N, C-alpha and C positions, 0 to 999 in steps of 0.2 A: 937164545934169550938174555934178554942184560938186566941186569937191574942193579942199579948205581949204589944203593942200600945194604952193605954188609951184612947188616941186623934184617932188614929183611929175607934176604938171600938167603942167611942160615933159618932163619924159620918158613922157608916154602921147601926147603930140603928136609925138615923135620916133618912139616907138615905129608910129606907127600911120601916120607917113609911112613910114616901111618899110615895113609891111605892105602897103599900099597898092601901093609899087615894084617887089615882089615879088609884083604880084597876087591879093593879097587883098582878100574885100570884107567893110566895116567893116559892121556889123548896128545895133554897139548900145555902147555908153562909159561906163563908170560903173556898171549894171546893178545895183542893190540887191535883193538879197530878207530875207525872215528870216534866214537863215543868214549874211548877210555880202554883200560887191559882187564884181563879177568886175571889171577892169578894160576889157577887152577882148572884146568878142567877135566873131567873124568867119566867113566862109566861105571855102573854098580848097580848089576843083575838088568843089563838092557837101557837101564836109565844115565842119563848125561845128567850132571851133576855142576853144579859151577861153582866154585871156591876162591871166598874173598879170605887173606893169612893179613893178619894184624899181628906183629911182632912189633916186642921194645926193650928196653935193658931196664926199665922202672913205668911204673904206673905215676910221675910226677905230673904226666901230663891229661892224665885221665885212663880207664880203662878201655884196650883196645875197643869194645861196645860203642863208648864215645866218639869214637870218630868215625864213626858212620853216620851222615847227617840223611836230611832226606834227598837233597839233591844229589848224593851222592850214592842215594838207595836209586832213588829213576834213572840216573844215567846206567847201572848195572843194568837193572832191570831193560832196559831198550839196548842196549848193545847185546843180553843174553840173546831178547828177542831176531835183531840181526842176525843173531848165528842160527839159528833153527830156521829161520824161514827163506 
């Protein structure tokens, strides 16, 4: 696992702890493929779940949801498709 941003790394740690408490099994973290990266791949009741973690110290640059645009969403969908096929 290589996360250059310490804030992002802390956010992913918090997300993993939360998911484990909810019964998810963490399969992979920071999975990289040609099209990009998936922060967390987990399983919940036999269902593969892809999780994007957005962490910030403030809302100065907008909410986490505002950081996901059409291009990023499309890229992640392609990457997830490559993983499951």
